[in-house]
Biopython code that builds the backbone (N, CA, C, O; Angstrom):
import numpy as np
from Bio.PDB.StructureBuilder import StructureBuilder

atoms = [
    (1, "MET", "N", (0.575, -1.151, 0.400)),
    (1, "MET", "CA", (-0.014, 0.237, 0.162)),
    (1, "MET", "C", (1.204, 1.225, 0.046)),
    (1, "MET", "O", (2.243, 1.101, 0.695)),
    (2, "SER", "N", (0.952, 2.186, -0.831)),
    (2, "SER", "CA", (1.661, 3.064, -0.744)),
    (2, "SER", "C", (1.243, 4.286, 0.246)),
    (2, "SER", "O", (0.207, 4.337, 0.909)),
    (3, "ARG", "N", (2.244, 5.226, 0.201)),
    (3, "ARG", "CA", (1.940, 5.818, 1.036)),
    (3, "ARG", "C", (0.677, 7.520, 0.605)),
    (3, "ARG", "O", (0.305, 8.425, 1.352)),
    (4, "THR", "N", (0.451, 7.313, -0.579)),
    (4, "THR", "CA", (-0.402, 7.860, -1.632)),
    (4, "THR", "C", (-2.294, 7.204, -1.373)),
    (4, "THR", "O", (-3.327, 7.862, -1.248)),
    (5, "ALA", "N", (-2.079, 5.708, -1.378)),
    (5, "ALA", "CA", (-3.368, 4.765, -0.976)),
    (5, "ALA", "C", (-3.863, 5.510, 0.420)),
    (5, "ALA", "O", (-4.935, 6.048, 0.698)),
    (6, "THR", "N", (-2.877, 5.359, 1.040)),
    (6, "THR", "CA", (-3.094, 5.595, 2.350)),
    (6, "THR", "C", (-3.484, 7.279, 3.007)),
    (6, "THR", "O", (-4.370, 7.562, 3.813)),
    (7, "LEU", "N", (-2.823, 7.893, 2.567)),
    (7, "LEU", "CA", (-3.131, 9.034, 3.234)),
    (7, "LEU", "C", (-4.749, 9.281, 2.684)),
    (7, "LEU", "O", (-5.460, 10.133, 3.218)),
    (8, "LEU", "N", (-5.217, 8.443, 1.576)),
    (8, "LEU", "CA", (-6.162, 8.304, 0.459)),
    (8, "LEU", "C", (-7.665, 8.218, 1.956)),
    (8, "LEU", "O", (-8.411, 8.946, 2.612)),
    (9, "LEU", "N", (-7.284, 6.757, 1.744)),
    (9, "LEU", "CA", (-7.917, 5.947, 2.846)),
    (9, "LEU", "C", (-8.780, 6.733, 4.520)),
    (9, "LEU", "O", (-9.935, 6.699, 4.947)),
    (10, "ALA", "N", (-7.271, 7.468, 5.117)),
    (10, "ALA", "CA", (-7.011, 8.020, 6.423)),
    (10, "ALA", "C", (-7.719, 9.413, 5.930)),
    (10, "ALA", "O", (-8.113, 10.021, 6.925)),
    (11, "ALA", "N", (-8.018, 10.136, 4.677)),
    (11, "ALA", "CA", (-8.537, 11.380, 4.914)),
    (11, "ALA", "C", (-10.709, 10.886, 4.712)),
    (11, "ALA", "O", (-11.700, 11.516, 5.080)),
    (12, "ALA", "N", (-10.572, 9.583, 4.007)),
    (12, "ALA", "CA", (-12.031, 8.948, 4.074)),
    (12, "ALA", "C", (-12.298, 8.909, 4.995)),
    (12, "ALA", "O", (-13.377, 9.422, 5.291)),
    (13, "VAL", "N", (-11.263, 8.102, 6.309)),
    (13, "VAL", "CA", (-11.769, 7.899, 7.557)),
    (13, "VAL", "C", (-12.510, 9.204, 8.220)),
    (13, "VAL", "O", (-13.707, 9.403, 8.426)),
    (14, "VAL", "N", (-11.011, 10.267, 8.557)),
    (14, "VAL", "CA", (-11.648, 11.904, 9.000)),
    (14, "VAL", "C", (-13.556, 11.871, 8.679)),
    (14, "VAL", "O", (-14.502, 11.592, 9.417)),
    (15, "CYS", "N", (-13.456, 12.353, 7.054)),
    (15, "CYS", "CA", (-14.859, 12.301, 6.818)),
    (15, "CYS", "C", (-15.581, 12.157, 7.264)),
    (15, "CYS", "O", (-16.479, 12.840, 7.756)),
    (16, "GLU", "N", (-15.203, 10.633, 7.146)),
    (16, "GLU", "CA", (-16.377, 9.630, 7.433)),
    (16, "GLU", "C", (-17.041, 10.291, 9.351)),
    (16, "GLU", "O", (-18.162, 10.650, 9.712)),
    (17, "VAL", "N", (-15.787, 10.186, 10.078)),
    (17, "VAL", "CA", (-15.818, 10.595, 11.135)),
    (17, "VAL", "C", (-17.367, 11.953, 11.774)),
    (17, "VAL", "O", (-18.374, 12.063, 12.474)),
    (18, "ALA", "N", (-16.228, 12.819, 10.618)),
    (18, "ALA", "CA", (-16.781, 14.018, 10.667)),
    (18, "ALA", "C", (-18.176, 14.797, 10.689)),
    (18, "ALA", "O", (-18.664, 15.800, 11.209)),
    (19, "GLY", "N", (-18.751, 13.141, 9.309)),
    (19, "GLY", "CA", (-19.663, 13.605, 8.687)),
    (19, "GLY", "C", (-20.806, 13.015, 10.444)),
    (19, "GLY", "O", (-21.567, 13.718, 11.108)),
    (20, "THR", "N", (-20.489, 11.765, 10.610)),
    (20, "THR", "CA", (-21.274, 10.686, 12.253)),
    (20, "THR", "C", (-20.802, 12.248, 12.891)),
    (20, "THR", "O", (-20.903, 13.247, 12.179)),
    (21, "LEU", "N", (-20.570, 12.284, 13.522)),
    (21, "LEU", "CA", (-20.426, 13.599, 14.752)),
    (21, "LEU", "C", (-21.179, 14.540, 14.493)),
    (21, "LEU", "O", (-21.876, 14.940, 15.425)),
    (22, "ALA", "N", (-21.273, 15.046, 13.495)),
    (22, "ALA", "CA", (-22.515, 15.916, 12.900)),
    (22, "ALA", "C", (-23.265, 15.899, 12.908)),
    (22, "ALA", "O", (-24.082, 16.779, 13.179)),
    (23, "LEU", "N", (-23.423, 14.489, 12.499)),
    (23, "LEU", "CA", (-25.082, 14.267, 12.094)),
    (23, "LEU", "C", (-25.581, 13.742, 14.166)),
    (23, "LEU", "O", (-26.620, 14.101, 14.719)),
    (24, "ARG", "N", (-24.934, 13.240, 14.546)),
    (24, "ARG", "CA", (-25.586, 13.200, 15.771)),
    (24, "ARG", "C", (-25.886, 14.648, 17.089)),
    (24, "ARG", "O", (-26.546, 14.691, 18.128)),
    (25, "ALA", "N", (-24.811, 15.902, 16.180)),
    (25, "ALA", "CA", (-25.107, 17.117, 16.420)),
    (25, "ALA", "C", (-26.438, 17.521, 15.927)),
    (25, "ALA", "O", (-27.005, 18.519, 16.371)),
    (26, "THR", "N", (-26.929, 16.786, 15.043)),
    (26, "THR", "CA", (-27.886, 17.708, 14.071)),
    (26, "THR", "C", (-29.482, 17.516, 15.696)),
    (26, "THR", "O", (-30.343, 18.368, 15.915)),
    (27, "ASP", "N", (-29.248, 15.668, 16.753)),
    (27, "ASP", "CA", (-30.475, 15.424, 17.601)),
    (27, "ASP", "C", (-31.337, 15.714, 16.693)),
    (27, "ASP", "O", (-32.170, 16.613, 16.805)),
    (28, "GLY", "N", (-31.207, 14.994, 15.748)),
    (28, "GLY", "CA", (-32.908, 14.175, 15.266)),
    (28, "GLY", "C", (-32.967, 15.444, 14.383)),
    (28, "GLY", "O", (-33.980, 16.093, 14.119)),
    (29, "TYR", "N", (-31.939, 15.636, 14.052)),
    (29, "TYR", "CA", (-32.645, 16.803, 12.841)),
    (29, "TYR", "C", (-33.713, 17.850, 13.236)),
    (29, "TYR", "O", (-34.753, 18.260, 12.721)),
    (30, "LYS", "N", (-32.802, 18.192, 14.722)),
    (30, "LYS", "CA", (-33.750, 19.038, 15.766)),
    (30, "LYS", "C", (-32.964, 20.837, 15.568)),
    (30, "LYS", "O", (-33.365, 21.997, 15.660)),
    (31, "SER", "N", (-31.594, 20.088, 15.239)),
    (31, "SER", "CA", (-30.784, 21.778, 14.467)),
    (31, "SER", "C", (-30.316, 20.751, 13.644)),
    (31, "SER", "O", (-29.997, 19.563, 13.704)),
    (32, "LEU", "N", (-30.458, 22.325, 12.292)),
    (32, "LEU", "CA", (-30.049, 22.052, 10.838)),
    (32, "LEU", "C", (-28.528, 22.201, 10.540)),
    (32, "LEU", "O", (-27.887, 21.696, 9.619)),
    (33, "TRP", "N", (-28.115, 23.003, 11.523)),
    (33, "TRP", "CA", (-26.801, 24.011, 11.213)),
    (33, "TRP", "C", (-25.205, 22.741, 10.856)),
    (33, "TRP", "O", (-24.124, 23.028, 10.343)),
    (34, "PRO", "N", (-25.638, 21.554, 11.315)),
    (34, "PRO", "CA", (-24.390, 20.384, 11.392)),
    (34, "PRO", "C", (-24.424, 19.874, 10.190)),
    (34, "PRO", "O", (-23.382, 19.495, 9.656)),
    (35, "LEU", "N", (-25.696, 19.779, 9.537)),
    (35, "LEU", "CA", (-25.883, 19.567, 8.170)),
    (35, "LEU", "C", (-24.510, 19.951, 7.010)),
    (35, "LEU", "O", (-23.930, 19.468, 6.038)),
    (36, "ILE", "N", (-24.504, 20.746, 7.597)),
    (36, "ILE", "CA", (-23.038, 21.890, 6.706)),
    (36, "ILE", "C", (-22.090, 20.823, 6.151)),
    (36, "ILE", "O", (-21.799, 20.606, 4.975)),
    (37, "ILE", "N", (-21.552, 20.023, 7.592)),
    (37, "ILE", "CA", (-20.898, 19.469, 7.491)),
    (37, "ILE", "C", (-21.031, 17.638, 7.583)),
    (37, "ILE", "O", (-20.203, 16.858, 7.111)),
    (38, "VAL", "N", (-22.313, 17.258, 8.325)),
    (38, "VAL", "CA", (-22.428, 15.958, 7.412)),
    (38, "VAL", "C", (-22.696, 15.358, 5.819)),
    (38, "VAL", "O", (-22.332, 14.328, 5.251)),
    (39, "ILE", "N", (-23.422, 16.397, 5.450)),
    (39, "ILE", "CA", (-23.378, 16.364, 3.640)),
    (39, "ILE", "C", (-21.990, 16.085, 3.278)),
    (39, "ILE", "O", (-21.683, 14.898, 3.167)),
    (40, "PRO", "N", (-20.656, 17.424, 2.975)),
    (40, "PRO", "CA", (-19.813, 16.957, 2.382)),
    (40, "PRO", "C", (-18.862, 15.745, 3.753)),
    (40, "PRO", "O", (-17.748, 15.300, 3.475)),
    (41, "GLY", "N", (-19.124, 15.617, 4.267)),
    (41, "GLY", "CA", (-18.186, 14.929, 5.062)),
    (41, "GLY", "C", (-18.479, 13.320, 4.374)),
    (41, "GLY", "O", (-17.537, 12.547, 4.204)),
    (42, "TYR", "N", (-19.665, 13.012, 4.075)),
    (42, "TYR", "CA", (-19.816, 11.949, 4.154)),
    (42, "TYR", "C", (-19.682, 12.118, 2.025)),
    (42, "TYR", "O", (-19.100, 11.257, 1.366)),
    (43, "LEU", "N", (-20.129, 12.954, 1.591)),
    (43, "LEU", "CA", (-19.461, 12.622, 0.303)),
    (43, "LEU", "C", (-18.131, 12.551, 0.369)),
    (43, "LEU", "O", (-17.832, 11.669, -0.436)),
    (44, "GLY", "N", (-16.634, 13.192, 1.125)),
    (44, "GLY", "CA", (-15.571, 12.903, 1.093)),
    (44, "GLY", "C", (-15.321, 12.099, 1.009)),
    (44, "GLY", "O", (-14.723, 11.585, 0.064)),
    (45, "ALA", "N", (-15.925, 11.318, 2.651)),
    (45, "ALA", "CA", (-15.484, 9.560, 2.743)),
    (45, "ALA", "C", (-15.478, 8.655, 1.423)),
    (45, "ALA", "O", (-14.529, 7.967, 1.046)),
    (46, "PHE", "N", (-16.811, 8.797, 0.749)),
    (46, "PHE", "CA", (-17.060, 7.821, 0.028)),
    (46, "PHE", "C", (-16.102, 8.489, -1.465)),
    (46, "PHE", "O", (-15.831, 7.570, -2.239)),
    (47, "ALA", "N", (-15.806, 9.289, -1.739)),
    (47, "ALA", "CA", (-14.963, 10.058, -3.171)),
    (47, "ALA", "C", (-13.345, 9.509, -2.094)),
    (47, "ALA", "O", (-12.817, 8.462, -2.468)),
    (48, "PHE", "N", (-12.773, 10.160, -1.007)),
    (48, "PHE", "CA", (-11.447, 9.207, -0.507)),
    (48, "PHE", "C", (-11.348, 8.424, -1.077)),
    (48, "PHE", "O", (-10.670, 8.460, -2.104)),
    (49, "LEU", "N", (-12.362, 6.714, -0.416)),
    (49, "LEU", "CA", (-12.553, 6.076, -0.256)),
    (49, "LEU", "C", (-12.465, 5.161, -1.967)),
    (49, "LEU", "O", (-11.595, 4.321, -2.197)),
    (50, "GLY", "N", (-13.005, 5.363, -2.476)),
    (50, "GLY", "CA", (-13.521, 5.323, -4.276)),
    (50, "GLY", "C", (-11.676, 5.265, -4.658)),
    (50, "GLY", "O", (-10.952, 4.316, -4.960)),
    (51, "LEU", "N", (-11.350, 6.969, -4.444)),
    (51, "LEU", "CA", (-9.906, 7.149, -4.964)),
    (51, "LEU", "C", (-9.211, 5.866, -4.275)),
    (51, "LEU", "O", (-9.479, 4.970, -5.077)),
    (52, "SER", "N", (-8.665, 5.442, -3.507)),
    (52, "SER", "CA", (-8.073, 4.673, -2.189)),
    (52, "SER", "C", (-8.064, 2.986, -3.230)),
    (52, "SER", "O", (-7.078, 2.377, -3.645)),
    (53, "LEU", "N", (-9.362, 2.680, -3.367)),
    (53, "LEU", "CA", (-9.414, 2.109, -4.092)),
    (53, "LEU", "C", (-8.610, 1.454, -5.169)),
    (53, "LEU", "O", (-8.327, 0.259, -5.089)),
    (54, "ARG", "N", (-8.175, 2.311, -6.327)),
    (54, "ARG", "CA", (-6.522, 2.261, -6.818)),
    (54, "ARG", "C", (-5.656, 1.500, -6.438)),
    (54, "ARG", "O", (-5.211, 0.714, -7.275)),
    (55, "GLU", "N", (-5.254, 1.475, -5.408)),
    (55, "GLU", "CA", (-4.219, 0.649, -5.071)),
    (55, "GLU", "C", (-4.420, -0.481, -3.534)),
    (55, "GLU", "O", (-3.768, -1.438, -3.116)),
    (56, "ILE", "N", (-5.363, 0.068, -3.162)),
    (56, "ILE", "CA", (-5.946, -1.183, -1.948)),
    (56, "ILE", "C", (-7.133, -1.563, -2.453)),
    (56, "ILE", "O", (-7.768, -0.716, -3.081)),
    (57, "SER", "N", (-7.827, -3.248, -2.249)),
    (57, "SER", "CA", (-8.276, -4.231, -2.427)),
    (57, "SER", "C", (-9.432, -3.367, -1.598)),
    (57, "SER", "O", (-9.272, -2.490, -0.749)),
    (58, "VAL", "N", (-10.448, -3.836, -2.058)),
    (58, "VAL", "CA", (-11.878, -3.598, -0.821)),
    (58, "VAL", "C", (-12.272, -3.482, 0.201)),
    (58, "VAL", "O", (-12.931, -2.752, 0.941)),
    (59, "GLY", "N", (-11.361, -4.988, 0.082)),
    (59, "GLY", "CA", (-11.867, -5.559, 1.287)),
    (59, "GLY", "C", (-10.830, -5.152, 2.504)),
    (59, "GLY", "O", (-11.365, -5.031, 3.606)),
    (60, "VAL", "N", (-9.727, -4.977, 2.447)),
    (60, "VAL", "CA", (-9.162, -4.160, 2.908)),
    (60, "VAL", "C", (-9.532, -3.279, 3.657)),
    (60, "VAL", "O", (-9.928, -3.356, 4.820)),
    (61, "ALA", "N", (-9.333, -1.894, 2.590)),
    (61, "ALA", "CA", (-9.712, -0.572, 2.320)),
    (61, "ALA", "C", (-11.226, -0.356, 3.214)),
    (61, "ALA", "O", (-11.705, 0.729, 3.545)),
    (62, "TYR", "N", (-11.765, -1.641, 3.469)),
    (62, "TYR", "CA", (-13.359, -1.597, 3.431)),
    (62, "TYR", "C", (-13.293, -1.882, 5.597)),
    (62, "TYR", "O", (-14.013, -1.343, 6.437)),
    (63, "ALA", "N", (-12.600, -2.500, 5.727)),
    (63, "ALA", "CA", (-11.890, -3.626, 6.846)),
    (63, "ALA", "C", (-11.634, -1.848, 7.904)),
    (63, "ALA", "O", (-12.248, -1.129, 8.692)),
    (64, "VAL", "N", (-10.597, -1.913, 7.342)),
    (64, "VAL", "CA", (-9.988, -0.533, 8.180)),
    (64, "VAL", "C", (-10.160, 0.484, 8.573)),
    (64, "VAL", "O", (-9.580, 1.020, 9.517)),
    (65, "TRP", "N", (-11.899, 1.373, 7.171)),
    (65, "TRP", "CA", (-12.609, 2.003, 7.221)),
    (65, "TRP", "C", (-13.296, 1.860, 7.980)),
    (65, "TRP", "O", (-13.746, 2.970, 8.264)),
    (66, "SER", "N", (-13.766, 1.055, 8.625)),
    (66, "SER", "CA", (-14.909, 0.517, 9.143)),
    (66, "SER", "C", (-14.174, 0.640, 10.050)),
    (66, "SER", "O", (-13.779, 1.805, 10.004)),
    (67, "ALA", "N", (-13.555, -0.072, 11.212)),
    (67, "ALA", "CA", (-12.928, -0.856, 12.029)),
    (67, "ALA", "C", (-12.154, 0.883, 12.636)),
    (67, "ALA", "O", (-12.408, 1.198, 13.799)),
    (68, "ALA", "N", (-11.167, 1.971, 11.674)),
    (68, "ALA", "CA", (-10.797, 2.913, 12.217)),
    (68, "ALA", "C", (-12.205, 3.799, 12.781)),
    (68, "ALA", "O", (-12.320, 4.139, 13.958)),
    (69, "GLY", "N", (-13.116, 4.065, 11.841)),
    (69, "GLY", "CA", (-14.438, 4.737, 12.163)),
    (69, "GLY", "C", (-14.984, 4.674, 13.256)),
    (69, "GLY", "O", (-15.267, 5.610, 14.004)),
    (70, "THR", "N", (-15.199, 3.305, 13.436)),
    (70, "THR", "CA", (-15.927, 3.536, 14.657)),
    (70, "THR", "C", (-15.590, 3.443, 15.744)),
    (70, "THR", "O", (-16.384, 3.573, 16.675)),
    (71, "VAL", "N", (-13.885, 3.107, 15.963)),
    (71, "VAL", "CA", (-13.237, 3.155, 17.060)),
    (71, "VAL", "C", (-13.111, 4.810, 17.398)),
    (71, "VAL", "O", (-12.904, 5.375, 18.472)),
    (72, "LEU", "N", (-13.258, 5.193, 16.441)),
    (72, "LEU", "CA", (-12.954, 7.379, 15.874)),
    (72, "LEU", "C", (-14.272, 8.373, 16.565)),
    (72, "LEU", "O", (-14.278, 9.535, 16.972)),
    (73, "VAL", "N", (-15.305, 7.358, 16.480)),
    (73, "VAL", "CA", (-16.708, 8.166, 16.330)),
    (73, "VAL", "C", (-16.479, 6.975, 17.266)),
    (73, "VAL", "O", (-15.537, 6.220, 17.027)),
    (74, "THR", "N", (-16.887, 6.865, 17.802)),
    (74, "THR", "CA", (-16.519, 5.963, 19.846)),
    (74, "THR", "C", (-16.159, 6.949, 20.551)),
    (74, "THR", "O", (-17.000, 7.649, 21.114)),
    (75, "GLY", "N", (-14.861, 7.178, 20.646)),
    (75, "GLY", "CA", (-14.529, 7.317, 21.405)),
    (75, "GLY", "C", (-14.472, 9.350, 21.499)),
    (75, "GLY", "O", (-14.124, 10.170, 22.349)),
    (76, "SER", "N", (-15.013, 9.399, 20.144)),
    (76, "SER", "CA", (-14.909, 10.894, 20.270)),
    (76, "SER", "C", (-16.354, 11.578, 20.678)),
    (76, "SER", "O", (-16.408, 12.684, 21.217)),
    (77, "ALA", "N", (-17.651, 10.703, 20.320)),
    (77, "ALA", "CA", (-18.667, 10.830, 21.265)),
    (77, "ALA", "C", (-18.721, 10.522, 22.488)),
    (77, "ALA", "O", (-19.794, 10.818, 23.014)),
    (78, "ALA", "N", (-17.829, 9.946, 23.268)),
    (78, "ALA", "CA", (-17.797, 9.757, 24.523)),
    (78, "ALA", "C", (-17.522, 10.966, 24.570)),
    (78, "ALA", "O", (-18.367, 11.720, 25.051)),
    (79, "LEU", "N", (-16.195, 11.529, 24.060)),
    (79, "LEU", "CA", (-15.877, 12.597, 24.968)),
    (79, "LEU", "C", (-17.003, 14.231, 24.680)),
    (79, "LEU", "O", (-17.247, 15.012, 25.600)),
    (80, "LEU", "N", (-17.531, 14.421, 23.218)),
    (80, "LEU", "CA", (-18.077, 15.503, 23.118)),
    (80, "LEU", "C", (-19.864, 15.308, 23.216)),
    (80, "LEU", "O", (-20.572, 16.315, 23.219)),
    (81, "PHE", "N", (-20.324, 14.251, 23.275)),
    (81, "PHE", "CA", (-22.125, 14.636, 23.530)),
    (81, "PHE", "C", (-21.945, 12.980, 25.305)),
    (81, "PHE", "O", (-22.887, 12.431, 25.876)),
    (82, "GLY", "N", (-20.865, 12.829, 25.484)),
    (82, "GLY", "CA", (-20.588, 12.279, 26.615)),
    (82, "GLY", "C", (-21.901, 10.850, 26.575)),
    (82, "GLY", "O", (-22.905, 10.663, 27.262)),
    (83, "ASP", "N", (-21.327, 10.123, 25.521)),
    (83, "ASP", "CA", (-21.337, 8.395, 25.282)),
    (83, "ASP", "C", (-21.322, 7.505, 26.093)),
    (83, "ASP", "O", (-20.107, 7.360, 26.224)),
    (84, "ARG", "N", (-21.803, 6.753, 26.778)),
    (84, "ARG", "CA", (-21.557, 6.475, 27.289)),
    (84, "ARG", "C", (-20.506, 4.412, 26.537)),
    (84, "ARG", "O", (-20.965, 3.397, 26.012)),
    (85, "VAL", "N", (-19.424, 4.740, 26.855)),
    (85, "VAL", "CA", (-18.618, 3.363, 26.650)),
    (85, "VAL", "C", (-18.541, 1.973, 27.413)),
    (85, "VAL", "O", (-17.387, 1.857, 27.824)),
    (86, "SER", "N", (-19.232, 0.980, 27.733)),
    (86, "SER", "CA", (-18.639, 0.112, 28.272)),
    (86, "SER", "C", (-17.819, -0.732, 28.536)),
    (86, "SER", "O", (-17.059, -0.567, 27.582)),
    (87, "ALA", "N", (-17.248, -1.780, 29.302)),
    (87, "ALA", "CA", (-16.293, -1.845, 28.593)),
    (87, "ALA", "C", (-16.145, -3.402, 27.485)),
    (87, "ALA", "O", (-15.165, -3.823, 26.871)),
    (88, "THR", "N", (-17.359, -3.873, 27.572)),
    (88, "THR", "CA", (-17.679, -5.036, 26.767)),
    (88, "THR", "C", (-17.501, -4.035, 25.582)),
    (88, "THR", "O", (-16.406, -4.186, 25.040)),
    (89, "THR", "N", (-18.229, -3.111, 25.061)),
    (89, "THR", "CA", (-17.692, -2.062, 23.276)),
    (89, "THR", "C", (-16.303, -1.766, 22.850)),
    (89, "THR", "O", (-15.842, -1.394, 21.771)),
    (90, "ILE", "N", (-15.413, -2.211, 24.755)),
    (90, "ILE", "CA", (-14.430, -1.394, 24.051)),
    (90, "ILE", "C", (-13.464, -3.295, 23.805)),
    (90, "ILE", "O", (-12.444, -3.341, 23.118)),
    (91, "VAL", "N", (-13.760, -3.965, 24.152)),
    (91, "VAL", "CA", (-13.174, -5.088, 24.482)),
    (91, "VAL", "C", (-13.788, -5.525, 22.734)),
    (91, "VAL", "O", (-13.125, -6.376, 22.141)),
    (92, "GLY", "N", (-14.502, -5.173, 22.313)),
    (92, "GLY", "CA", (-15.762, -5.485, 20.917)),
    (92, "GLY", "C", (-14.753, -4.542, 20.277)),
    (92, "GLY", "O", (-14.202, -4.904, 19.238)),
    (93, "MET", "N", (-14.462, -3.331, 20.830)),
    (93, "MET", "CA", (-13.734, -2.809, 19.301)),
    (93, "MET", "C", (-12.172, -3.217, 19.563)),
    (93, "MET", "O", (-11.449, -2.508, 18.863)),
    (94, "ALA", "N", (-11.260, -4.364, 20.547)),
    (94, "ALA", "CA", (-10.296, -3.771, 20.528)),
    (94, "ALA", "C", (-10.478, -5.310, 19.713)),
    (94, "ALA", "O", (-9.490, -5.502, 19.005)),
    (95, "VAL", "N", (-11.016, -5.918, 19.670)),
    (95, "VAL", "CA", (-11.039, -7.130, 18.696)),
    (95, "VAL", "C", (-11.322, -6.868, 17.206)),
    (95, "VAL", "O", (-10.958, -7.792, 16.479)),
    (96, "THR", "N", (-11.898, -5.801, 16.578)),
    (96, "THR", "CA", (-12.282, -5.550, 15.500)),
    (96, "THR", "C", (-10.648, -5.414, 15.224)),
    (96, "THR", "O", (-9.939, -6.067, 14.459)),
    (97, "VAL", "N", (-10.330, -4.386, 16.077)),
    (97, "VAL", "CA", (-8.902, -3.754, 14.835)),
    (97, "VAL", "C", (-7.516, -4.461, 15.637)),
    (97, "VAL", "O", (-6.452, -3.848, 15.727)),
    (98, "ILE", "N", (-7.728, -5.842, 16.191)),
    (98, "ILE", "CA", (-6.652, -7.249, 16.025)),
    (98, "ILE", "C", (-7.409, -8.017, 14.265)),
    (98, "ILE", "O", (-6.796, -8.348, 13.251)),
    (99, "GLY", "N", (-8.580, -8.050, 14.502)),
    (99, "GLY", "CA", (-8.924, -8.234, 12.894)),
    (99, "GLY", "C", (-8.565, -7.729, 11.470)),
    (99, "GLY", "O", (-8.350, -8.162, 10.338)),
    (100, "VAL", "N", (-8.633, -6.379, 12.283)),
    (100, "VAL", "CA", (-8.342, -5.600, 10.774)),
    (100, "VAL", "C", (-6.324, -5.602, 10.707)),
    (100, "VAL", "O", (-5.698, -5.366, 9.674)),
    (101, "ALA", "N", (-5.868, -5.831, 11.669)),
    (101, "ALA", "CA", (-4.629, -6.156, 11.665)),
    (101, "ALA", "C", (-4.225, -7.192, 11.078)),
    (101, "ALA", "O", (-3.272, -7.178, 10.299)),
    (102, "ILE", "N", (-4.822, -8.109, 11.341)),
    (102, "ILE", "CA", (-4.731, -9.635, 10.879)),
    (102, "ILE", "C", (-5.373, -9.494, 8.971)),
    (102, "ILE", "O", (-5.533, -10.542, 8.346)),
    (103, "ILE", "N", (-5.481, -8.977, 8.713)),
    (103, "ILE", "CA", (-6.490, -8.709, 7.432)),
    (103, "ILE", "C", (-4.957, -8.195, 7.187)),
    (103, "ILE", "O", (-4.102, -9.043, 6.935)),
    (104, "ASN", "N", (-4.724, -7.280, 7.234)),
    (104, "ASN", "CA", (-3.625, -6.607, 6.514)),
    (104, "ASN", "C", (-2.177, -7.087, 6.439)),
    (104, "ASN", "O", (-1.466, -6.857, 5.460)),
    (105, "LEU", "N", (-1.717, -7.854, 7.660)),
    (105, "LEU", "CA", (-1.098, -8.654, 7.948)),
    (105, "LEU", "C", (-1.348, -9.707, 6.367)),
    (105, "LEU", "O", (-0.848, -9.255, 5.338)),
    (106, "SER", "N", (-2.000, -10.850, 6.301)),
    (106, "SER", "CA", (-2.248, -11.620, 5.505)),
    (106, "SER", "C", (-1.989, -11.412, 4.305)),
    (106, "SER", "O", (-1.504, -12.250, 3.545)),
    (107, "THR", "N", (-2.449, -9.663, 3.868)),
    (107, "THR", "CA", (-2.775, -9.058, 2.686)),
    (107, "THR", "C", (-0.694, -8.882, 2.691)),
    (107, "THR", "O", (0.037, -9.871, 2.657)),
    (108, "ALA", "N", (-0.352, -7.925, 2.724)),
    (108, "ALA", "CA", (0.935, -8.057, 3.529)),
    (108, "ALA", "C", (1.894, -9.399, 2.313)),
    (108, "ALA", "O", (2.709, -9.345, 1.391)),
    (109, "ALA", "N", (1.240, -10.314, 2.969)),
    (109, "ALA", "CA", (2.321, -11.612, 2.918)),
    (109, "ALA", "C", (1.630, -11.985, 1.676)),
    (109, "ALA", "O", (0.735, -12.627, 2.225)),
    (110, "GLU", "N", (1.463, -12.040, 0.919)),
    (110, "GLU", "CA", (0.787, -12.500, -0.063)),
    (110, "GLU", "C", (1.503, -11.649, -0.963)),
    (110, "GLU", "O", (1.247, -11.667, -2.167)),
]
sb = StructureBuilder()
sb.init_structure("model")
sb.init_model(0)
sb.init_chain("A")
sb.init_seg("    ")
for serial, (resi, resn, name, xyz) in enumerate(atoms, 1):
    if name == "N":
        sb.init_residue(resn, " ", resi, " ")
    sb.init_atom(name, np.array(xyz, "f"), 0.0, 1.0, " ", f" {name:<3s}", serial, name[0])
structure = sb.get_structure()
């Protein structure tokens, strides 16, 4: 995986996290101003993800994108919105990250 592909995938994750956190900030669409971030956030996420697929297999890219997004959104939502994070959630996220690491290792070995 090239540095460019890695940066594109990282940009996809950042955009997706920003869009998801802004969606949470709408409070069920009671406040519409966060949509200014939601829409370009999700558009950017899919645009950057698509560009990263030039060099990264879709399975690996999606695994990294979804796992990184899940961990970052969960942690950020706890800090920003006071969402509770249980021990079970932390274990689940750790297992997910380990799984993605294994996928990356197996892909690198091929």
